[in-house]
C-alpha positions, -999 to +999 in steps of 0.1 A: +560-224-256+584-199-271+568-166-259+602-154-244+609-158-208+593-135-182+592-153-148+629-157-142+636-123-158+611-105-136+626-120-105+661-109-114+652-075-127+630-067-097+662-068-076+677-043-100+649-018-093+663-010-059+698-005-073+690+022-100+680+058-096+643+064-099+622+094-106+615+104-071+591+134-071+561+129-094+565+165-107+602+161-114+600+148-150+621+157-181+601+161-213+608+174-248+584+196-267+605+199-299+615+182-320+588+155-319+598+122-305+609+096-331+613+123-357+640+131-382+666+158-378+695+173-397+720+200-389+717+223-359+685+213-342+670+232-312+658+208-285+631+225-264+629+210-229+603+211-202+616+198-169+594+209-140+611+202-107+647+207-119+669+238-123+693+223-148+695+194-172+724+178-190+722+166-226+744+137-239+745+115-270+768+087-280+793+098-306+813+080-333+849+073-328+874+044-324+861+013-308+829+019-290+829+057-296+824+081-267+796+093-244+796+129-256+783+159-236+762+181-258+758+206-229+740+217-198+708+237-199+698+262-172+660+262-169+638+292-162+613+294-134+588+273-153+614+246-160+618+255-196+650+256-216+665+251-251+698+237-264+710+234-300+719+198-309+746+198-336+733+167-354+759+168-382+786+161-356+769+128-345+762+095-361+741+092-392+709+073-387+691+063-354+704+080-323+693+085-287+697+118-270+697+114-232+685+144-212+690+141-174+676+162-146+689+157-111+682+174-078+687+164-042+653+147-042+649+132-076+666+121-109+649+116-142+661+106-177+643+114-210+655+093-240+648+113-271+649+089-301+657+107-334+667+098-369+697+118-380+695+124-418+729+140-418+758+132-395+787+108-398+783+072-411+797+050-383+798+012-385+767+011-407+761-021-427+777-055-428+812-057-413+837-085-420+829-120-409+833-123-371+860-146-357+833-167-340+821-177-374+855-188-386+853-219-408+816-214-414+798-204-446+775-173-447+741-186-457+720-155-451+726-118-447+702-089-448+714-053-443+681-039-453+694-020-483+666-034-504+628-029-501+613-048-472+602-084-478+579-090-448+544-106-451+517-127-434+504-140-467+532-139-494+550-173-494+579-157-513+586-130-486+618-133-467+602-129-433+569-139-417+555-112-394+542-134-366+555-163-345+544-195-362+519-209-365+497-180-374+507-158-346+486-178-321+511-173-294+520-136-300+528-121-267+531-083-270+507-058-253+509-037-284+497-063-309+522-078-334+508-065-366+512-076-402+532-056-427+502-061-450+481-041-426+475-003-429+488-003-393+521-019-403+548-013-376+575-018-402+593+009-422+624+009-444+645+039-435+677+042-456+695+010-447+676+002-416+645-018-407+624+002-382+599-016-359+576+009-342+554+004-311+525+028-314+497+036-290+476+051-317+478+020-339+481-003-309+507-022-328+543-034-327+562-059-347+581-092-351+600-107-380+605-145-382+628-163-405+604-193-411+569-195-424+540-216-411+551-246-430+586-245-415+603-233-447+627-204-446+660-195-431+675-220-407+709-233-397+720-264-378+748-269-353+775-258-357+761-224-367+762-188-357+735-161-358+739-124-352+719-091-353+729-055-348+702-032-334+693-002-313+664-006-288+641+019-270+642+025-233+606+035-227+584+020-200+574-015-210+594-018-242+608-053-248+633-056-277+646-091-283+666-113-307+660-150-302+663-185-318+641-216-317+645-251-330+622-256-361+592-271-344+570-262-374+588-289-395+576-315-370+544-298-357+521-327-363+508-346-344+518-329-311+511-293-323+516-269-293+531-298-273+559-303-298+593-304-279+616-275-289+645-254-276+645-216-273+677-194-270+670-158-260+702-141-271+690-107-257+658-098-239+660-061-229+635-044-208+629-007-209+616+018-183+629+037-153+611+047-122+590+029-096+576-005-107+599-005-138+630-027-145+656+002-143+678-022-163+705+003-172+733-017-190+717-050-181+699-075-203+689-112-201+701-143-219+677-172-213+676-208-226+645-230-226+637-266-231+600-265-239+578-296-236+607-318-226+595-330-193+613-330-160+646-338-177+643-308-199+635-285-170+666-298-151+688-292-182+672-257-187+678-248-150+714-258-151+720-239-183+703-208-170+722-208-137+755-211-156+749-178-174+750-156-143+722-132-155+717-104-161+744-096-186+761-063-175+775-047-206+798-024-186+813-054-168+824-067-202+841-034-212+812-023-234+806+014-223+772+021-239+739+004-233+715-014-256+694+018-259+722+044-262+740+029-292+740+001-317+754-033-306+757-066-322+743-097-304+753-131-315+749-168-306+772-197-317+758-232-313+782-261-315+777-298-306+792-291-271+786-254-262+762-226-269+780-193-266+765-158-265+782-126-276+778-089-275+800-069-299+820-101-305+828-104-268+817-136-251+791-128-224+780-163-214+778-200-224+762-232-214+763-268-227+743-271-259+707-282-253+698-317-266+674-306-294+697-277-304+723-304-313+698-323-335+674-298-352+678-267-373+672-233-357+654-202-369+656-166-357+631-139-346+637-102-339+609-082-323+599-051-305+573-062-280+558-045-250+549-059-216+567-090-205+553-087-170+561-050-167+538-020-169+536-003-203+534+034-207+547+052-238+528+085-230+560+104-223+571+097-258+539+107-275+529+070-276+559+059-298+590+037-294+613+026-322+637-003-326+662+000-355+678-031-370+710-026-390+715-062-402+710-098-394+731-127-407+734-165-403+764-188-407+765-226-412+794-248-403+801-285-411+799-313-386 
């Protein structure tokens, strides 16, 4: 149980594949030769583009401003006969920290997007760090907050660490193609960059990462209904990337004697699937919200089915007035659990709800945040030099009173 949902998600997103533009001609691909993917930049930065099969490309990046900011055009690049071109990206005019520069080539026969992940060392601070308490947490007490201003506290072995770096118990059910790897390892996928936690999927290290708010003994950060959890992050849109923020009831506190058959609930606040082109999700502004009632028999399956159907997946961010996607800009994803309803939010906007699952009413919940790969989709990070980054700005938990 608790490996995140793939079956329902695959069925839904397969229908999305036919709706989104795909690569078309195999030779028509946009790539960047400089700066390196997932690198740091500052000031005026030349972006060197190789886009065989296209005559021009457009370059865009989400820019700070009121509300959700704006989808800002950096410019259009006329390519030479070999499909080469350069544009200067004025990094100081864009948000400080993690950004995604979208480079699009389009012809009559093909369309292709390259998502250049960069870390802007200069730029303008925009919505970084912990904001005021959200209205959906009104009347609740803040019981945990981490804006990653301090050194990382993530470990497989240190009982005093804030986060465990696998899914309990002992990572036996880790589910990523790029292996969830301990922060104690020389192949650690975690890095502390300014006030962000970076989780990196790497082909070279064959690693990616997950943080969990409880340890193998069930101790750690939990909250019970009524409660509210939220996380602000930016995910990568590379083939097979699978960023997620999710909750489970604390099965480790009651793990014996049923062990992996212990009943529990799972609430997937966001499951996002990266990748564009044939046999990829082509999710665009879409992501999934999925509830589960694990090991709860036919009754649990019926409750789960009814809850899922009431959510009208996938969530379409644009439909809710959110103009940028989960890979273009930071967004805050939240979940409020009451004794009657479980409500899901994106940027403090309700995007779905269902009746609270039985165990979620009775047992404390813990959170996990991860960058996995796979989930039933092909995985290919080769365009991006074998790298994909997820940046987490903060996570916080609120506890109400019954």
